[in-house]
N, C-alpha and C positions, 0 to 999 in steps of 0.2 A: 437440193436445189436452193439457190440463193434468193435474195430478196426480189430482184428485178431481172426480168429476162428480155424485155422489149428494148429496142434501139430508139431512143428519143431523138426528136428533131434538134433540141438543144444539145450542144456538143461539149465535151471536155475541152477546157482551154478558154472558154468564153468567160467574160467578166462583166458583171452588171451591178448596178445599184438596186437594192431591193428593200421593201418595207412592208409591214403588215397592213392589212386593210381593216383590222379589228381595233376599235377604239380602246377596249379594255386592256389589250396587250400593249398598244402604243403608249398608253398613259403610264405604265409601269416599266416598260422596257427601255433600253438604251439603244441609240443608233437605229431607230426605226422598227425594232422588234422583229426583224426578218427571221432570226433563228427560232424564236418561240413560235412565230406564225408557221414556219415550215414544219416544226415538230408537231404542232397541233393538227395541221393538215394530214400529216403522215399517220398519226394515231387515229384521227376521226374517220379516215378513209381506209383503215385497216391495212395500210402498207406495212405497219409494224403492230405488234401486240402490246408494247409498252414503251415508255420513254424513261431513261435514267437521267434525272435532272438534279441540279443542286439548288437547294432552297435555303433561304435565310431562316435561322433558328431564333434564338433569344435576341440576338443583336447582329450587327454587321461582322462580328468576329466569330460567329458561329455558323459555319457552312454545313448543311446536312444533306447527304445523298438521299434521293427520294425516287422510288419507282412509281411512276404515274401511269394509270390505265384509263383515267377519265379525262378526255380532251379539255373539258371546261376548267380543270384544275391547273392546267399548264401556265395560265397567265400569272399564277402566284409564284412561278419559278423564274420569271423574266428578270433581266438585269444581271450585273456581274458582282462578284464578291472577291475583291483582291486580297482580303484578309482571311480568306478560307483556303487552306493549303491541302485540300484533299487530292488523292490520286484515285481515279475511278476504275483502273484496270482490274483490280482484284474483286471489286464489286460486280463487274461484268462477268468475271470468271465464275463467281458464286452463283450469279443469276443463271448462266448457261448450264452450270452443273445441275441445278434444280429444274430448269426448264429448257432442255437442249433443243427443242423444236420451235421455241418461241423466237420471234423477231424483235429485236430491241434497237431503238434509236438512242444515240448518246452524243452529247456535246463534249468535245475533247480539246484539251490544250495539247501542246506539242509533247509534253512528257506522258500524258495519258495515251496518246497515239503510239509513241515509241514503245511503251510498255505493252500495249495490246499486240503490236507486231512481234515483239520478242516472245510473248506468251503463245502467239499463233505458231511460231517456229517450233515450239515445244508441244504443240497440239493442246495447249491450255485453253484457247478460245477458238471459236469458229467465226472468222471474219465474214463469211458469206451470209450469216444471219444478223449482221450488224449494219446499221445505217449510221455513218459517222459524220457529224457536222463539226468541222474544226473551227476553232476561233484563234485569231492571232493573240499572242500573249507576251507582254513585256515583263512579266514576273509577278510573284505574289509576295505578301508580307506576312510573316509569322504573327498570329493573333496576339500572342503575349507581347512581342516586341512592338506591335502596332499600338497597343494600349499605352505602353511606356513612351513610345515616340510621340504620340498625340498629347500626352500629358506634359512631357518634359520639353519637347521642341516646339509644339504648336501652342502650348499653354492653354489647352482646352481639356475639359473633363471628357475622357473617352466615352463615358456613358451617355453623353449628350449628342454624340455623332450619329446621324441617321443615314448618311450616305458617304461613300468615298469613290474616287476614280483616279486612274492614272491617265493623264492627257497632256500632250505637248511637253513631255519631259518633267512634269510635276506630279506629285502625289497631293490630290486635292480632297479636302474634307468639307462636308456640309453639316452644320450643327445648329442647335437652337440659338439664334442670334447672329448667324452669319456663315461665311465660308472662308477657307484659307488654303492656299497652295504653296508648297515649297519644292524647289528643284530636287529631283531624285539624286543628282550628283552631290548636292550639298548634304542631303540626308545620309547618303552612303559614305561620304567622307567623314561624317560624324559618327559612324558605326550603326546607323539605322537603315531604313529603306528595305529593299527587297532581300529575300533569302539569298544566301551566298551561292547556292546551286543555280538559282534563277539568274543571277548576275553572269554566270559562266555559260548559260545556255545559248546555243547557236540556232536552235530550231524554233523560229519565231512564228512562221506561218505553216501550219500542218497540212501541206498539200497532198499527203498520202491519205487524207480523209476523202469523203465523197464530195463535200463542199468545204471550201476554206473561207471563213467569214470574219468580218471585223470592221473597225472604224478607219483603219489606215487607208488613205486614198479617196475618201469621200469629201468632195469639195463643192463650192458653190452653194446654191440654195438647198442642196440635199445634205449639207454638212450637219451632223447631229440628228438628222431625220431619216437617214437611210443606212443600210449596211452594205459594205463592199463584199460581193460574193464572187469567188472564183469557182468555176465548175471543174471538178477534178476527176470525175468518173461518170460512167453511164448511170449508175445508181443516183448520183447527185443530180445529173441532168434530168433524169426521169422525174424525180421529186420536184425540182424547181419548175419544170414545164407543167406538171399537173397542178401544182399549187397556184400558178399564175392562171391557168385555164379555169381552175375552180374558183377563182376570185379571192383566194386567201392572201395572196401576195401580189404586189404590183412591182414592176421593174422599169428601169431605164438604162440605156447603155452607159457603161462607166466612162467618165470623162478621161480622154487621153492624158491630160495633165495630172489627173488624179492617179492614174496608173503609174506614171513616173514618180509621183510623190510617194506612193505606196512602196515602190522599189527602193527609194532613197531612205525612207523610214526603216524598212527592213534591213537595208545595208548598214545603216547607222547603229541599229540594235545589235547586229552581228559583230561589228567592229568593237562595240562596247563589251560584248561577251568575250571576244578574243583578248581584250585588254585585261579583263578580270581573270581569265585563265592564266595569262602570263604572270600576273601578280600572285595569284594563289598557288600555282604549280611551282613556280621558281622559288617560292618561300620554303618549299619542302626539299629543295635540291641539296642543300648543304648537309642536312642531318635527318634524312627521311626515317631511318629505322628507329632512331632514338625518339623522334617526334611521335611516331606511331605508338611506341612502347609507353611513352609518357602519357599520351592522351588516353589510351585504352586501359591504363592502370586504374582508372576510375570506374571501369565497367563493373556492374553489379549482376551481370549475366541474366538480364530479364527477358532476353530473346526478342525484344521488340523490333530490333533491326532485321532479324530473320523473318518474323511474322509479317512485317509490313513491306518488305522488299517485294516488288512485283515479279522479279525474275529469280528470286532465291527459292529453291525447291528442296527443302530438307528431306532426308530419307524418312519415310513413315515407319514408325516402330511402336505403334499403339501407345503413344504418349511417353514412352520410356526413352531417356536420353541414350543415344547411340554410344557404345563404349569406344574409347579412343586410347591409343598408346601415348598420346601427347597432351590431351586435355583432361585433367583430373576432375572427376565429378565432384561438385560441391565446393570447389576451391574458389576463393575470391581474393584478389582479382583473378580472373581466369588466365590460363597460359596464353601467351601471344598467338599461339596457333588457333585459338578459338576465333579470333578475328581474321587471321591470315587465310584460313581455309575458306571463309566466306568471300574474302576479296578474290581469291583464286577462282572460286566457283562462278562468280559473276564477272570475271575479268573481261570478257568480250561481249557483255550484255548489259552492263550498268547504263541506265538511261538518264542518270543525273536528276532523278525526280526529287531527291532530298528527303524522302520519307524516313530513312534510317536515322538521319541526323535530326530531323524535325521532332521525331518521337522518342529520341534517346533521353532517358531520365537523367543522364549525367552530362548532357551537352557535349558529347564527344563528336568531333567533326568527321564523322564516318563518310559522309557523301564526298567530302574533299578527297579523302584517301582513295575511295573506290573509283571516283571519276578520274582522278589523276592516273590511276593504274589502267583504266579502260582507254583513256586517251593515248597514253604511251604505247599500249599494246596495239592499238589501231595503226599507229605509225610504223610499227615494226613487223607485225604478223598479219596473215590472212585470218579473218574470223572463222571459227569452226562451223558456224551455222549459216554462212553466206554473208556477203556484204549487205549492210542495211540500206534502205532507201532514204534514210535521214542522215543529217549531220549532227552527231551527238555533241 
């Protein structure tokens, strides 16, 4: 049995502005705190057993996944961390493996949601026991590169920065003594800005979640004080309706002009993603095989790309490396087949989350290769596990 069985009066497809009624959440949250308010209501009223949230660790560059079971502690997870490059799908998988009957609420970006759907196809997660609150995402910045960017481009000590945000096409920082914003385009033209996989992403509003939330489209006196909420499922409708009735959340109809602006912002972000795809993928066209061979020749065979990929499922062999006719054990750099077999394995499932590349000790552009292969495969072949509901 899934999370919710009732048919709420609020229906999928509705769009509202929403905000928390709790001052503690509102003071820390961005855009009205509706997401945190909804999560707290769900947990406090036992609609879920736990919430998987992301919390700031030592600084803004340190994003920590946290399982929360005390509703009063959720206020500490409010706000966004664009310099935190986590993927939550495998955390969800581990949670459900240990607690298969527990109901979990999760805030998800597009890549989190795509990965969960791919895992569900393989029976790796049970979506019926998940309450998914999607957030629109323009991309994240690698914490290491963010520190370098803030020091070299912004001329600010990265240790003094206490807040960052991406708004109106700028990456904005707040620090002791002031604030500063620079155009994302300018940063990326200079080799900084968002991660390369985020630049190529076309899935900006995760509408396969139960609710799709964010700041795009909130205008007028609610700008900066409310969250745009799209109701995407009966689960989401039920939660929103009950949270409003329970006094945890207040809502107002979304402004029609705001809805149009939201569409335009999303469309502009998708066009930007298509531009980066064209640039990145065509750069491989002339000499793909030599490029892959050159880059992967630095591989130290640490297995990080395999361990952190949400859709890569190696054969279990009690920790012993599977014998291969083409990949010699202990050889460095490994045979090209070491990487080619992983590319083949995820060829119709790569969600362009960038974890393989982000966590590669040798900075090999693995996400570029796997994403290019997936994108080309989607153009030419029917996917083995069915056409996805998202645009990767």
